[in-house]
PDB file of N, CA, C, O and CB in Angstrom:
ATOM      1  N   MET A   1      -2.073  -8.254   0.795  1.00  0.00           N
ATOM      2  CA  MET A   1      -1.534  -7.608  -0.372  1.00  0.00           C
ATOM      3  C   MET A   1      -0.057  -7.368  -0.114  1.00  0.00           C
ATOM      4  O   MET A   1       0.328  -6.999   0.996  1.00  0.00           O
ATOM      5  CB  MET A   1      -2.288  -6.286  -0.694  1.00  0.00           C
ATOM      6  N   TYR A   2       0.763  -7.569  -1.115  1.00  0.00           N
ATOM      7  CA  TYR A   2       2.210  -7.414  -1.000  1.00  0.00           C
ATOM      8  C   TYR A   2       2.647  -6.116  -1.676  1.00  0.00           C
ATOM      9  O   TYR A   2       2.331  -5.880  -2.842  1.00  0.00           O
ATOM     10  CB  TYR A   2       2.944  -8.626  -1.623  1.00  0.00           C
ATOM     11  N   LEU A   3       3.371  -5.281  -0.940  1.00  0.00           N
ATOM     12  CA  LEU A   3       3.918  -4.038  -1.496  1.00  0.00           C
ATOM     13  C   LEU A   3       5.439  -4.134  -1.472  1.00  0.00           C
ATOM     14  O   LEU A   3       6.060  -4.001  -0.418  1.00  0.00           O
ATOM     15  CB  LEU A   3       3.421  -2.780  -0.692  1.00  0.00           C
ATOM     16  N   ALA A   4       6.020  -4.360  -2.615  1.00  0.00           N
ATOM     17  CA  ALA A   4       7.465  -4.582  -2.710  1.00  0.00           C
ATOM     18  C   ALA A   4       8.282  -3.377  -2.266  1.00  0.00           C
ATOM     19  O   ALA A   4       9.430  -3.528  -1.847  1.00  0.00           O
ATOM     20  CB  ALA A   4       7.835  -4.939  -4.125  1.00  0.00           C
ATOM     21  N   ASP A   5       7.710  -2.194  -2.351  1.00  0.00           N
ATOM     22  CA  ASP A   5       8.464  -0.999  -1.962  1.00  0.00           C
ATOM     23  C   ASP A   5       8.288  -0.637  -0.497  1.00  0.00           C
ATOM     24  O   ASP A   5       8.794   0.396  -0.059  1.00  0.00           O
ATOM     25  CB  ASP A   5       8.049   0.167  -2.814  1.00  0.00           C
ATOM     26  N   GLY A   6       7.589  -1.456   0.267  1.00  0.00           N
ATOM     27  CA  GLY A   6       7.416  -1.210   1.693  1.00  0.00           C
ATOM     28  C   GLY A   6       6.329  -0.196   1.992  1.00  0.00           C
ATOM     29  O   GLY A   6       5.506   0.124   1.134  1.00  0.00           O
ATOM     30  N   PHE A   7       6.334   0.304   3.214  1.00  0.00           N
ATOM     31  CA  PHE A   7       5.253   1.176   3.672  1.00  0.00           C
ATOM     32  C   PHE A   7       5.687   2.590   4.038  1.00  0.00           C
ATOM     33  O   PHE A   7       4.843   3.480   4.153  1.00  0.00           O
ATOM     34  CB  PHE A   7       4.594   0.561   4.846  1.00  0.00           C
ATOM     35  N   GLU A   8       6.966   2.811   4.220  1.00  0.00           N
ATOM     36  CA  GLU A   8       7.421   4.112   4.716  1.00  0.00           C
ATOM     37  C   GLU A   8       7.057   5.275   3.799  1.00  0.00           C
ATOM     38  O   GLU A   8       6.875   6.395   4.276  1.00  0.00           O
ATOM     39  CB  GLU A   8       8.908   4.084   4.911  1.00  0.00           C
ATOM     40  N   HIS A   9       6.950   5.038   2.514  1.00  0.00           N
ATOM     41  CA  HIS A   9       6.608   6.108   1.572  1.00  0.00           C
ATOM     42  C   HIS A   9       5.096   6.290   1.411  1.00  0.00           C
ATOM     43  O   HIS A   9       4.653   7.186   0.694  1.00  0.00           O
ATOM     44  CB  HIS A   9       7.231   5.820   0.217  1.00  0.00           C
ATOM     45  N   HIS A  10       4.326   5.464   2.059  1.00  0.00           N
ATOM     46  CA  HIS A  10       2.879   5.479   1.881  1.00  0.00           C
ATOM     47  C   HIS A  10       2.115   5.799   3.171  1.00  0.00           C
ATOM     48  O   HIS A  10       0.929   5.488   3.277  1.00  0.00           O
ATOM     49  CB  HIS A  10       2.425   4.148   1.346  1.00  0.00           C
ATOM     50  N   ALA A  11       2.767   6.402   4.125  1.00  0.00           N
ATOM     51  CA  ALA A  11       2.152   6.663   5.427  1.00  0.00           C
ATOM     52  C   ALA A  11       0.864   7.483   5.303  1.00  0.00           C
ATOM     53  O   ALA A  11      -0.109   7.210   6.005  1.00  0.00           O
ATOM     54  CB  ALA A  11       3.138   7.390   6.331  1.00  0.00           C
ATOM     55  N   ASP A  12       0.849   8.478   4.422  1.00  0.00           N
ATOM     56  CA  ASP A  12      -0.334   9.324   4.267  1.00  0.00           C
ATOM     57  C   ASP A  12      -1.529   8.515   3.756  1.00  0.00           C
ATOM     58  O   ASP A  12      -2.649   8.695   4.234  1.00  0.00           O
ATOM     59  CB  ASP A  12      -0.034  10.485   3.308  1.00  0.00           C
ATOM     60  N   LEU A  13      -1.293   7.631   2.793  1.00  0.00           N
ATOM     61  CA  LEU A  13      -2.381   6.796   2.265  1.00  0.00           C
ATOM     62  C   LEU A  13      -2.831   5.763   3.292  1.00  0.00           C
ATOM     63  O   LEU A  13      -4.028   5.518   3.447  1.00  0.00           O
ATOM     64  CB  LEU A  13      -1.938   6.092   0.974  1.00  0.00           C
ATOM     65  N   LEU A  14      -1.889   5.165   3.983  1.00  0.00           N
ATOM     66  CA  LEU A  14      -2.240   4.155   4.981  1.00  0.00           C
ATOM     67  C   LEU A  14      -3.082   4.752   6.109  1.00  0.00           C
ATOM     68  O   LEU A  14      -3.958   4.079   6.654  1.00  0.00           O
ATOM     69  CB  LEU A  14      -0.973   3.519   5.555  1.00  0.00           C
ATOM     70  N   ALA A  15      -2.823   5.997   6.454  1.00  0.00           N
ATOM     71  CA  ALA A  15      -3.590   6.658   7.517  1.00  0.00           C
ATOM     72  C   ALA A  15      -5.054   6.828   7.127  1.00  0.00           C
ATOM     73  O   ALA A  15      -5.923   6.886   7.996  1.00  0.00           O
ATOM     74  CB  ALA A  15      -2.979   8.024   7.844  1.00  0.00           C
ATOM     75  N   ARG A  16      -5.333   6.908   5.831  1.00  0.00           N
ATOM     76  CA  ARG A  16      -6.704   7.113   5.352  1.00  0.00           C
ATOM     77  C   ARG A  16      -7.359   5.838   4.839  1.00  0.00           C
ATOM     78  O   ARG A  16      -8.533   5.854   4.468  1.00  0.00           O
ATOM     79  CB  ARG A  16      -6.711   8.145   4.260  1.00  0.00           C
ATOM     80  N   LEU A  17      -6.620   4.737   4.813  1.00  0.00           N
ATOM     81  CA  LEU A  17      -7.088   3.507   4.187  1.00  0.00           C
ATOM     82  C   LEU A  17      -8.277   2.862   4.883  1.00  0.00           C
ATOM     83  O   LEU A  17      -9.235   2.455   4.227  1.00  0.00           O
ATOM     84  CB  LEU A  17      -5.976   2.533   4.132  1.00  0.00           C
ATOM     85  N   GLY A  18      -8.222   2.768   6.177  1.00  0.00           N
ATOM     86  CA  GLY A  18      -9.234   2.030   6.937  1.00  0.00           C
ATOM     87  C   GLY A  18      -8.538   0.952   7.736  1.00  0.00           C
ATOM     88  O   GLY A  18      -7.308   0.931   7.797  1.00  0.00           O
ATOM     89  N   PRO A  19      -9.294   0.055   8.352  1.00  0.00           N
ATOM     90  CA  PRO A  19      -8.698  -0.945   9.249  1.00  0.00           C
ATOM     91  C   PRO A  19      -7.743  -1.887   8.508  1.00  0.00           C
ATOM     92  O   PRO A  19      -8.116  -2.554   7.543  1.00  0.00           O
ATOM     93  CB  PRO A  19      -9.801  -1.760   9.930  1.00  0.00           C
ATOM     94  N   HIS A  20      -6.499  -1.915   8.994  1.00  0.00           N
ATOM     95  CA  HIS A  20      -5.479  -2.758   8.382  1.00  0.00           C
ATOM     96  C   HIS A  20      -4.340  -2.972   9.365  1.00  0.00           C
ATOM     97  O   HIS A  20      -4.231  -2.278  10.375  1.00  0.00           O
ATOM     98  CB  HIS A  20      -4.956  -2.131   7.070  1.00  0.00           C
ATOM     99  N   THR A  21      -3.505  -3.934   9.054  1.00  0.00           N
ATOM    100  CA  THR A  21      -2.243  -4.129   9.750  1.00  0.00           C
ATOM    101  C   THR A  21      -1.181  -4.364   8.682  1.00  0.00           C
ATOM    102  O   THR A  21      -1.490  -4.662   7.528  1.00  0.00           O
ATOM    103  CB  THR A  21      -2.316  -5.328  10.775  1.00  0.00           C
ATOM    104  N   THR A  22       0.071  -4.224   9.093  1.00  0.00           N
ATOM    105  CA  THR A  22       1.174  -4.473   8.173  1.00  0.00           C
ATOM    106  C   THR A  22       2.182  -5.395   8.826  1.00  0.00           C
ATOM    107  O   THR A  22       2.291  -5.466  10.050  1.00  0.00           O
ATOM    108  CB  THR A  22       1.844  -3.155   7.744  1.00  0.00           C
ATOM    109  N   GLY A  23       2.905  -6.088   7.994  1.00  0.00           N
ATOM    110  CA  GLY A  23       3.983  -6.943   8.453  1.00  0.00           C
ATOM    111  C   GLY A  23       4.950  -7.156   7.309  1.00  0.00           C
ATOM    112  O   GLY A  23       4.544  -7.532   6.210  1.00  0.00           O
ATOM    113  N   ALA A  24       6.227  -6.917   7.559  1.00  0.00           N
ATOM    114  CA  ALA A  24       7.255  -6.996   6.514  1.00  0.00           C
ATOM    115  C   ALA A  24       6.789  -6.145   5.329  1.00  0.00           C
ATOM    116  O   ALA A  24       6.753  -4.919   5.439  1.00  0.00           O
ATOM    117  CB  ALA A  24       7.518  -8.495   6.073  1.00  0.00           C
ATOM    118  N   SER A  25       6.439  -6.752   4.222  1.00  0.00           N
ATOM    119  CA  SER A  25       5.926  -6.014   3.065  1.00  0.00           C
ATOM    120  C   SER A  25       4.477  -6.358   2.772  1.00  0.00           C
ATOM    121  O   SER A  25       3.980  -6.074   1.682  1.00  0.00           O
ATOM    122  CB  SER A  25       6.777  -6.298   1.840  1.00  0.00           C
ATOM    123  N   CYS A  26       3.795  -6.965   3.728  1.00  0.00           N
ATOM    124  CA  CYS A  26       2.408  -7.391   3.532  1.00  0.00           C
ATOM    125  C   CYS A  26       1.434  -6.414   4.179  1.00  0.00           C
ATOM    126  O   CYS A  26       1.652  -5.936   5.292  1.00  0.00           O
ATOM    127  CB  CYS A  26       2.195  -8.795   4.103  1.00  0.00           C
ATOM    128  N   LEU A  27       0.382  -6.136   3.472  1.00  0.00           N
ATOM    129  CA  LEU A  27      -0.708  -5.305   3.964  1.00  0.00           C
ATOM    130  C   LEU A  27      -1.913  -6.212   4.153  1.00  0.00           C
ATOM    131  O   LEU A  27      -2.373  -6.850   3.206  1.00  0.00           O
ATOM    132  CB  LEU A  27      -1.028  -4.118   2.980  1.00  0.00           C
ATOM    133  N   TYR A  28      -2.417  -6.267   5.362  1.00  0.00           N
ATOM    134  CA  TYR A  28      -3.565  -7.108   5.679  1.00  0.00           C
ATOM    135  C   TYR A  28      -4.786  -6.210   5.877  1.00  0.00           C
ATOM    136  O   TYR A  28      -4.792  -5.348   6.755  1.00  0.00           O
ATOM    137  CB  TYR A  28      -3.295  -7.977   6.951  1.00  0.00           C
ATOM    138  N   LEU A  29      -5.804  -6.413   5.070  1.00  0.00           N
ATOM    139  CA  LEU A  29      -7.038  -5.640   5.171  1.00  0.00           C
ATOM    140  C   LEU A  29      -8.005  -6.409   6.064  1.00  0.00           C
ATOM    141  O   LEU A  29      -8.376  -7.543   5.762  1.00  0.00           O
ATOM    142  CB  LEU A  29      -7.664  -5.369   3.758  1.00  0.00           C
ATOM    143  N   LYS A  30      -8.407  -5.782   7.164  1.00  0.00           N
ATOM    144  CA  LYS A  30      -9.235  -6.460   8.155  1.00  0.00           C
ATOM    145  C   LYS A  30     -10.685  -6.594   7.729  1.00  0.00           C
ATOM    146  O   LYS A  30     -11.315  -7.619   7.987  1.00  0.00           O
ATOM    147  CB  LYS A  30      -9.166  -5.731   9.456  1.00  0.00           C
ATOM    148  N   ASP A  31     -11.220  -5.573   7.083  1.00  0.00           N
ATOM    149  CA  ASP A  31     -12.632  -5.585   6.691  1.00  0.00           C
ATOM    150  C   ASP A  31     -12.760  -4.767   5.405  1.00  0.00           C
ATOM    151  O   ASP A  31     -12.785  -3.537   5.443  1.00  0.00           O
ATOM    152  CB  ASP A  31     -13.560  -5.005   7.837  1.00  0.00           C
ATOM    153  N   LEU A  32     -12.840  -5.452   4.281  1.00  0.00           N
ATOM    154  CA  LEU A  32     -12.847  -4.774   2.987  1.00  0.00           C
ATOM    155  C   LEU A  32     -14.000  -3.780   2.861  1.00  0.00           C
ATOM    156  O   LEU A  32     -13.873  -2.771   2.167  1.00  0.00           O
ATOM    157  CB  LEU A  32     -12.928  -5.796   1.868  1.00  0.00           C
ATOM    158  N   ALA A  33     -15.113  -4.054   3.520  1.00  0.00           N
ATOM    159  CA  ALA A  33     -16.260  -3.145   3.458  1.00  0.00           C
ATOM    160  C   ALA A  33     -15.953  -1.795   4.112  1.00  0.00           C
ATOM    161  O   ALA A  33     -16.615  -0.801   3.814  1.00  0.00           O
ATOM    162  CB  ALA A  33     -17.473  -3.784   4.135  1.00  0.00           C
ATOM    163  N   LYS A  34     -14.954  -1.751   5.000  1.00  0.00           N
ATOM    164  CA  LYS A  34     -14.601  -0.514   5.693  1.00  0.00           C
ATOM    165  C   LYS A  34     -13.378   0.180   5.100  1.00  0.00           C
ATOM    166  O   LYS A  34     -12.950   1.222   5.597  1.00  0.00           O
ATOM    167  CB  LYS A  34     -14.353  -0.803   7.146  1.00  0.00           C
ATOM    168  N   VAL A  35     -12.819  -0.394   4.041  1.00  0.00           N
ATOM    169  CA  VAL A  35     -11.633   0.172   3.407  1.00  0.00           C
ATOM    170  C   VAL A  35     -12.058   1.201   2.363  1.00  0.00           C
ATOM    171  O   VAL A  35     -13.005   0.982   1.608  1.00  0.00           O
ATOM    172  CB  VAL A  35     -10.765  -0.942   2.760  1.00  0.00           C
ATOM    173  N   ASP A  36     -11.351   2.316   2.331  1.00  0.00           N
ATOM    174  CA  ASP A  36     -11.591   3.337   1.315  1.00  0.00           C
ATOM    175  C   ASP A  36     -10.963   2.841   0.022  1.00  0.00           C
ATOM    176  O   ASP A  36      -9.741   2.873  -0.123  1.00  0.00           O
ATOM    177  CB  ASP A  36     -11.004   4.736   1.740  1.00  0.00           C
ATOM    178  N   LEU A  37     -11.783   2.384  -0.920  1.00  0.00           N
ATOM    179  CA  LEU A  37     -11.279   1.767  -2.144  1.00  0.00           C
ATOM    180  C   LEU A  37     -10.506   2.745  -3.018  1.00  0.00           C
ATOM    181  O   LEU A  37      -9.591   2.334  -3.732  1.00  0.00           O
ATOM    182  CB  LEU A  37     -12.422   1.183  -2.932  1.00  0.00           C
ATOM    183  N   ALA A  38     -10.847   4.011  -2.980  1.00  0.00           N
ATOM    184  CA  ALA A  38     -10.091   5.010  -3.750  1.00  0.00           C
ATOM    185  C   ALA A  38      -8.676   5.138  -3.189  1.00  0.00           C
ATOM    186  O   ALA A  38      -7.716   5.283  -3.946  1.00  0.00           O
ATOM    187  CB  ALA A  38     -10.812   6.390  -3.724  1.00  0.00           C
ATOM    188  N   VAL A  39      -8.548   5.086  -1.874  1.00  0.00           N
ATOM    189  CA  VAL A  39      -7.234   5.148  -1.247  1.00  0.00           C
ATOM    190  C   VAL A  39      -6.448   3.875  -1.560  1.00  0.00           C
ATOM    191  O   VAL A  39      -5.251   3.942  -1.843  1.00  0.00           O
ATOM    192  CB  VAL A  39      -7.366   5.345   0.283  1.00  0.00           C
ATOM    193  N   LEU A  40      -7.107   2.721  -1.514  1.00  0.00           N
ATOM    194  CA  LEU A  40      -6.458   1.460  -1.851  1.00  0.00           C
ATOM    195  C   LEU A  40      -5.942   1.492  -3.291  1.00  0.00           C
ATOM    196  O   LEU A  40      -4.826   1.052  -3.566  1.00  0.00           O
ATOM    197  CB  LEU A  40      -7.432   0.283  -1.656  1.00  0.00           C
ATOM    198  N   GLU A  41      -6.752   2.009  -4.194  1.00  0.00           N
ATOM    199  CA  GLU A  41      -6.334   2.134  -5.593  1.00  0.00           C
ATOM    200  C   GLU A  41      -5.104   3.036  -5.712  1.00  0.00           C
ATOM    201  O   GLU A  41      -4.168   2.724  -6.448  1.00  0.00           O
ATOM    202  CB  GLU A  41      -7.489   2.692  -6.452  1.00  0.00           C
ATOM    203  N   GLY A  42      -5.111   4.139  -4.992  1.00  0.00           N
ATOM    204  CA  GLY A  42      -3.965   5.049  -5.010  1.00  0.00           C
ATOM    205  C   GLY A  42      -2.714   4.395  -4.439  1.00  0.00           C
ATOM    206  O   GLY A  42      -1.611   4.614  -4.941  1.00  0.00           O
ATOM    207  N   LEU A  43      -2.878   3.604  -3.403  1.00  0.00           N
ATOM    208  CA  LEU A  43      -1.761   2.897  -2.784  1.00  0.00           C
ATOM    209  C   LEU A  43      -1.150   1.895  -3.762  1.00  0.00           C
ATOM    210  O   LEU A  43       0.071   1.817  -3.901  1.00  0.00           O
ATOM    211  CB  LEU A  43      -2.222   2.180  -1.503  1.00  0.00           C
ATOM    212  N   ILE A  44      -1.997   1.142  -4.428  1.00  0.00           N
ATOM    213  CA  ILE A  44      -1.520   0.159  -5.403  1.00  0.00           C
ATOM    214  C   ILE A  44      -0.820   0.860  -6.563  1.00  0.00           C
ATOM    215  O   ILE A  44       0.249   0.430  -6.997  1.00  0.00           O
ATOM    216  CB  ILE A  44      -2.690  -0.704  -5.926  1.00  0.00           C
ATOM    217  N   ALA A  45      -1.415   1.931  -7.063  1.00  0.00           N
ATOM    218  CA  ALA A  45      -0.826   2.666  -8.186  1.00  0.00           C
ATOM    219  C   ALA A  45       0.526   3.268  -7.801  1.00  0.00           C
ATOM    220  O   ALA A  45       1.475   3.213  -8.583  1.00  0.00           O
ATOM    221  CB  ALA A  45      -1.781   3.776  -8.658  1.00  0.00           C
ATOM    222  N   ALA A  46       0.615   3.833  -6.615  1.00  0.00           N
ATOM    223  CA  ALA A  46       1.875   4.437  -6.172  1.00  0.00           C
ATOM    224  C   ALA A  46       2.957   3.376  -6.001  1.00  0.00           C
ATOM    225  O   ALA A  46       4.104   3.588  -6.395  1.00  0.00           O
ATOM    226  CB  ALA A  46       1.671   5.200  -4.852  1.00  0.00           C
ATOM    227  N   SER A  47       2.599   2.246  -5.420  1.00  0.00           N
ATOM    228  CA  SER A  47       3.559   1.163  -5.235  1.00  0.00           C
ATOM    229  C   SER A  47       4.026   0.621  -6.583  1.00  0.00           C
ATOM    230  O   SER A  47       5.218   0.385  -6.781  1.00  0.00           O
ATOM    231  CB  SER A  47       2.942   0.037  -4.392  1.00  0.00           C
ATOM    232  N   TYR A  48       3.102   0.427  -7.494  1.00  0.00           N
ATOM    233  CA  TYR A  48       3.441  -0.065  -8.831  1.00  0.00           C
ATOM    234  C   TYR A  48       4.379   0.908  -9.547  1.00  0.00           C
ATOM    235  O   TYR A  48       5.353   0.490 -10.174  1.00  0.00           O
ATOM    236  CB  TYR A  48       2.163  -0.281  -9.665  1.00  0.00           C
ATOM    237  N   ALA A  49       4.088   2.185  -9.454  1.00  0.00           N
ATOM    238  CA  ALA A  49       4.931   3.184 -10.105  1.00  0.00           C
ATOM    239  C   ALA A  49       6.339   3.149  -9.541  1.00  0.00           C
ATOM    240  O   ALA A  49       7.306   3.320 -10.283  1.00  0.00           O
ATOM    241  CB  ALA A  49       4.333   4.582  -9.943  1.00  0.00           C
ATOM    242  N   THR A  50       6.470   2.929  -8.242  1.00  0.00           N
ATOM    243  CA  THR A  50       7.783   2.872  -7.625  1.00  0.00           C
ATOM    244  C   THR A  50       8.572   1.651  -8.097  1.00  0.00           C
ATOM    245  O   THR A  50       9.740   1.772  -8.467  1.00  0.00           O
ATOM    246  CB  THR A  50       7.649   2.855  -6.112  1.00  0.00           C
ATOM    247  N   VAL A  51       7.945   0.491  -8.085  1.00  0.00           N
ATOM    248  CA  VAL A  51       8.684  -0.727  -8.415  1.00  0.00           C
ATOM    249  C   VAL A  51       8.949  -0.884  -9.915  1.00  0.00           C
ATOM    250  O   VAL A  51       9.802  -1.678 -10.311  1.00  0.00           O
ATOM    251  CB  VAL A  51       7.925  -1.928  -7.911  1.00  0.00           C
ATOM    252  N   THR A  52       8.238  -0.149 -10.732  1.00  0.00           N
ATOM    253  CA  THR A  52       8.495  -0.219 -12.179  1.00  0.00           C
ATOM    254  C   THR A  52       9.367   0.934 -12.674  1.00  0.00           C
ATOM    255  O   THR A  52       9.693   1.006 -13.859  1.00  0.00           O
ATOM    256  CB  THR A  52       7.179  -0.222 -12.941  1.00  0.00           C
ATOM    257  N   ALA A  53       9.737   1.826 -11.771  1.00  0.00           N
ATOM    258  CA  ALA A  53      10.603   2.953 -12.142  1.00  0.00           C
ATOM    259  C   ALA A  53      12.033   2.470 -12.398  1.00  0.00           C
ATOM    260  O   ALA A  53      12.504   1.537 -11.748  1.00  0.00           O
ATOM    261  CB  ALA A  53      10.594   4.034 -11.031  1.00  0.00           C
ATOM    262  N   PRO A  54      12.702   3.095 -13.325  1.00  0.00           N
ATOM    263  CA  PRO A  54      14.097   2.730 -13.569  1.00  0.00           C
ATOM    264  C   PRO A  54      14.923   2.883 -12.298  1.00  0.00           C
ATOM    265  O   PRO A  54      14.784   3.868 -11.572  1.00  0.00           O
ATOM    266  CB  PRO A  54      14.691   3.591 -14.695  1.00  0.00           C
ATOM    267  N   GLY A  55      15.768   1.921 -12.038  1.00  0.00           N
ATOM    268  CA  GLY A  55      16.642   1.999 -10.884  1.00  0.00           C
ATOM    269  C   GLY A  55      16.107   1.369  -9.618  1.00  0.00           C
ATOM    270  O   GLY A  55      16.827   1.294  -8.623  1.00  0.00           O
ATOM    271  N   PHE A  56      14.846   0.909  -9.625  1.00  0.00           N
ATOM    272  CA  PHE A  56      14.309   0.264  -8.418  1.00  0.00           C
ATOM    273  C   PHE A  56      14.956  -1.099  -8.261  1.00  0.00           C
ATOM    274  O   PHE A  56      15.005  -1.892  -9.202  1.00  0.00           O
ATOM    275  CB  PHE A  56      12.755   0.132  -8.487  1.00  0.00           C
ATOM    276  N   ALA A  57      15.448  -1.359  -7.068  1.00  0.00           N
ATOM    277  CA  ALA A  57      16.019  -2.691  -6.771  1.00  0.00           C
ATOM    278  C   ALA A  57      15.436  -3.165  -5.448  1.00  0.00           C
ATOM    279  O   ALA A  57      15.620  -2.523  -4.414  1.00  0.00           O
ATOM    280  CB  ALA A  57      17.602  -2.651  -6.707  1.00  0.00           C
ATOM    281  N   SER A  58      14.740  -4.279  -5.486  1.00  0.00           N
ATOM    282  CA  SER A  58      14.135  -4.792  -4.254  1.00  0.00           C
ATOM    283  C   SER A  58      15.054  -5.751  -3.551  1.00  0.00           C
ATOM    284  O   SER A  58      14.705  -6.279  -2.495  1.00  0.00           O
ATOM    285  CB  SER A  58      12.815  -5.472  -4.547  1.00  0.00           C
TER     286      SER A  58
END
């Protein structure tokens, strides 16, 4: 999964997500069955809100 806004603002969600790794702006989910889907949904929503906010420049 690609997060255009990076990971530094999402440390709290990533800590609760489940098994994963990150690289550049990519989030790699190791085992989807072990991922907290509510946390994943929150991560996607937060990232989307950031990149669609006025003034965001990637």
